[in-house]
N, C-alpha and C positions, 0 to 999 in steps of 0.2 A: 613407288614412288607416288603415281598420279592415284590410283586408289586410293594410298594415305591422304593425300588430301584431299581428296572428295568426301571422306569420312569424317573428316576435322571440321569440313565446312559443311557439311549437313548436322554435325552435333551442334556448330556453333548456333547456326539456322531455328535447331529446334532448344537450345537454351534463350536465345533472344524471342522467339514465339512465347516461351514459357514466361518469361519476365515480364511479357505483354500480358498474359494472361493473369498474372498473378497482379498487376496497376487495374485490372479491369475487377466487377462485380463477382468472377465467379472463384472459390475458394480454393487456394494453390493446393499443389501438391497431388490433386486427383487426377486422372486419366486413366488410361487403357495402358495396358504392362506391354514393354518394348522387350522382342524378343532378341535374345543374344546369342554367341554360339557356346562353345563346351571351351571355348579359350577364357585367359583371366576375364578380370571385373575391367571394364573399357577405361581408359586414360579419360577421356571425358565423362565428367560424372551424370550419369542419365539422369533429367529431369520428372522421369517418372519411373515406378519401379519396376528394374529389368526382369523378364520372366526366364528367371536362373536359379540354381542354389543360391540363397542366400544367409550370411552368419545373423546371428540373433541382432547383434551393433546394427548392420547396412538392412532390414527389415525394421529395425525401429527408425531408421532415418528416414524412410517413405511413408511407414506408419504414424508416427507418433507425433509426427510435428508439420504443421502445414507446409513446408516448402523442404528438400532435402539439402538447400544450403542458408545459411545464417542471412547474409542478403536479401535472397527472396522470401522471407518468413516476414509479415506484416508484423506478427507479433513477438520479432524481435530487436533487442535497441539496445545500444549503449544510454549511460546515463552521463551529463555534465549539468555540473554546478557555477551556480553565481551568487553571491554575498548581495544583500538587502542593502538598499538605502531607505533609509529615514527613521531606522527603529535605536532608540538608545536604550543600554542595558546596562547601564552606570558604570561603565568601564570595567566590564565584566566582574564585578565584587560578589554575584550570586546573590543578590538581593530583588534582581527583576531576571525574570525568566518568560520567554514567548515560544511556545510549542503547539504542535496537534491541528496545523492549521486544516478549514474546513477545505472543501471543496470552492474551486473559484469562479464566480458567477460575473457575467458582463451586465449592466443595468446600468440607467443614468449616463451613458456616457463614458465610465470606466468601472473598472476591475473590484471587485469587493471581496475579501475574506476574512474571515471569521478563527480565534485561537484561541487558546490557553493563555492565561495571563496572570502570574504571580507579581505582585510587588509587596514585598515583603521586609522588617526592620533586618534580614539576616536572612542567610543561607538555610536549605534541609538541614534539621538538627538530628532526622532518622526517626525510627518508630518511639524511642526511649526517649527524646529530649524536646519535643513538642510542646508548643502551649496554646494559650487561646490566639495570640500572635504571632507565634513562631511554628514553621511550617514543618511536618515531616518528612515530606518528600516534595519534588520538584512541582507537583501539582496539587499540592494542596494550599488550602487559604487562596485559592484563585477564582478570578471570573471569566468571562466570556467577553473580549474585547473585538474589535473591528477595526478595519483599515482600507484603504481606499488607493489606487493605482492608474495612472494614466497608462502606463508602458509596461506593468508588471515585473519590473525593475525597482522602480523607486516608488514609493510606499511613504502614505500619509494617516497616522493612528487617529483613529477618530474618538475613540473613547471607547465607554461597559457599552455592549450590547445588552447582554443577561447579567445580573449581579447575583452574587450570596443571596437567599431570601433570607429570613429573622426565623430564629429556631422555634420549634421542631419543623418546618417545613423542608420537603426534599431538595437536596441540594445545600442547606446552612454551613456544612463545612468547607465545602467547595464546589462549585464546577466547573468542568473541563471537558478538553474531547470534543467542541461542538460538529457538527455538519449540520451544511445546508438541504433544503427541499422547497422547489419551487411546484406549490398547487395550485391550477384553477387559480392565479393571479395575487396567492397570497404565500407567506414567505414562513417557514417553517425551521428552526432551528432544535435540531435533537442534540442531548450531550447527557454526560455521566453527573448524577446527583449527589454526591457522599455527604455522609450525616455522621461519620468517623473520621477521625484521621486516618490516611492513606498507610496501609502496611501492617493493619493488624490481622488480616489471615489472606486473602486474594483482593485486597483492592473492592471489596462488594459493595455496589452500590447499583441503584437503578437506573434506567434513561429514563430521563424527563424532555419535557418538549416546552418552548416558547413559540409565539404566531406574532407576525405583524403584517400589515399592509404594503409596507415600505420595506426595502434593505437596509433602510437607516431607522429602523425603529420608528417610535415606541414597541417594545416586545412586551407581549402580556403572557407569563408564566401559567402553566395552566394545571402544575401541584400534583402532579398524576405520575404512575408508572405508565409508561408507554409498552415497556416491553418487560412481560413476565418474567421472574426467575422461572429454574425450571424446577419440576417434584422434587425432594429428597433422594439422592442417590442420583438424581441426573446428571449429564456431564458440566449441564447451564446453571447447577442449583444456587451457585455464588454470584458469577461473577457475567456480568452482561454489556461489553466497553465496546468502544469506537462504533459507534451507530453510523450507519453510511447508508443513506436513503436515494436508489436510483425510481425513476417512471419507468417499468417494463411491463408489458402484457397489458394495460391499460390499468394495473394496482400498482402502490409503493412497497417495490421491493428493500426491504430495511435488512441489510447485513451487518453481523457482531462478530465480535471475538468472545471468548470464553477462556478461562483458565482453569485448569480442574486437571486430578489426580494426583500431585504432589507426590510422588513418590518415585525418589526423594525429593525430586523437581517437578514443579509445574509445568506441567502442558499447554500447546496454546492451537485452538484449533475455531473454525471460524462457521456459521450458523447465518442462519436466512430466518426473517418472520416477515407477511407477508398481509396488509392491509388493503381494504378499500379507502379509507379516508387517514387522514394524517395521524389522528388522535384515536386512532385504533375503532377495535380491538385488531390486533396484531395475532395472526396464527401463525407460529414456527413451525415449518417445514418438518414431514416426519420425515427426512431422509439426514436430519443433522447431525455432525457436522457435514455441512458442504464443502468445506474445504480441512485438510486435515493438519496443516500448518499456517505458520503465518503469525506475524506478530500483532500489527496494524491490519485497517482495510480499507484495501483502495480500490476500487473497481472502477468500470465503464462499460459503455455500450458498443457493443463490436461487431457489425457484422449484424446478421439477427440474432446475437447473444449478448452474453457477457464477459468481459476478460475483467483479469482480478491478477493485483501483486500479491505474490506470497513471499513476506521478508522475516528473514531473520532467526524462526525457530523452525521446528518441527524435520522431518525426513525431505521436504520437498521446500525448503525454503530457498531466497535467490532463484525463484523461477515466475513466471509469467505463467497464468491459467486461463484455459478457456471452458465455457459452459455454451453450447448451443441452444439451450432452455435456462441457461441462469442458475442451474442445480448442480448437473454432475459436472463437476472441472477435472479436466486433463490438461498434463501441461503440454506447453506450446513450446516454448523456450524455457531456457536457462542462462541467467542473465549473472551480471554481477552490480557491485555499487549502486543498489536500488535502494532508493528514496525513504528515508525512514516518514512512515505518518504521510503520506501524500497525499496531498489534495491537488487535483489536478482539476485544469480548465477543461473541460468538457460542455461545449456547446449543445449539446443534444442527449443529455442527461435527465431533460425533466420533458420530452417532446415527445415520449414513449415509441420511439424508431424504431423501425424493420430494419435498418440499415444504418448501422450505428458506425461514424466515420473515424471513432477513437482520437489520442489527445498526444500534443506535442509538448508540452509545458505547465508545470503547477509550482505549487509549495510546497517543500517537508521541512523537516527539522534537525538540529544537529543535536544531543545531547550530549553534558559534561563537556562543556566547553573548554573548560580551563582545566582547575585542579579540583577535588573531590571537595575540598571545605570550601570550593566557591562554586558551587556545582548550579547548572542553569542553564539551559537549553537556547536556541536563537532558532529563526526562521531563513531560509534559505531560498531560492530559486530553482531547479531540474529541469532540464531541457530532453528530449528526447526524441524518436522518429516511430510511433506506435500509430500512426495515421494512415487511412487509405488515400489522402489528399496530399500528401507529401511524402518527398523521393528525396532524403538527406543520407549519398551513399558513406558517408564518414558516421553517422550512427549508428551503422550496420556492419563496421569493422568490430571482429572477435581482440580480446587480448587487453587485457590494462597493465601496464609498465608502472612502478612506482620504485623512488629512491630507497634502497636497503634498509633507512631510520624507517619505514614504516611498515617493513617487516621487523625489524630490531625493539620498534615499541609493543609487538605482543611480545612481550618475554615472557622466562618461567617464572614462577611465583617463587616465595621463599620455602614454601612447604615442598614443591618440586624440585629447586634445587639442591634440598635437602637428602630427599629422595635418591637424588642421583649420587650425590656424596656417600650414601650409606652404600647405593649398589658398589661402587668405586670401591669401597671399604674393604667391601665381602670379598672380592674379587682378589683385591691385593691381598689378602688375608688365607688365601686356599694353599 
């Protein structure tokens, strides 16, 4: 009995010591192997890989993740959401939509965010019903607006930052999906510039940029393609979406998403283009795509590398990934309820840090928040613990619990119900 108590005490001390190491600047999950006997796997989970035969799953527990327990993994978190105050959506009638928030920055004693705003006479009409004044999609006929806040919860809409230019300039049909870069005391907004209604093939549009000496503008559009499309036959020959700049290793690392393949459905992956100047030229990385999944781009400096949200689409959706070199990403955690189009508050996004501290909150969007005939999106706040400077145990718990109606809303389609009835009919006739 005394021997067992001593073993449990030593195990607890080892766990405590490991937790302290994780909160330090050393990367968690490393360390020497622990030698175990020939008996079963220990009751107290070792903080380091045991020196004993392990299943593939248990080897992965120590080799594939920063730490063997979720609460010790600095790149694991839960996400919590809060409605924002200060945005009017016309009673949810579908004529006003706000989506695709940029990274949040703090300047002049307040937070700033930029986003896609559509304010049209009617909701989206689809690829066959649009006109010069009626949108085809939720992000058609949009401009880039901005808002400010003292606390990140209540926002004051300030107005248009970048308006659609006159035809035939890039973005004359719509400008959307902005993100912000601060470089040498100047501000740059990157965004998608549509020259045709969305939905004709794969939302083909180049990346455009506007610059300003102040986050309040005025913004000067540069009327140029900042990131070129790939050559015919390459994965990004059509779509260069969701431009997302960070300052890393003395350069501008601009991540983007592309839609491709389309057999039978488009696949989505993420690429990287690098430049020494905000206006380019941007050179695409030879290993593109650098992330094999994901729908929108959300990344942040973390320790000496880059961490990425990988949401919704692809084999590795619902993961947070990490690349020590900003290029070769590996899964660091599997999470749920991830922010759509997350725009985090990242104090060191543009400092060229070699010790990224991570994030604790940001803005995201929810799409189709009412019925399809009133299709529009709203902005919301998300909170998390992906920070080296925060220790919130409630954000590290696993398991999300929902009422049955959440699952029942993921119901069968009419075609699926008909298939099941046909299968049942065949069985009855046998």
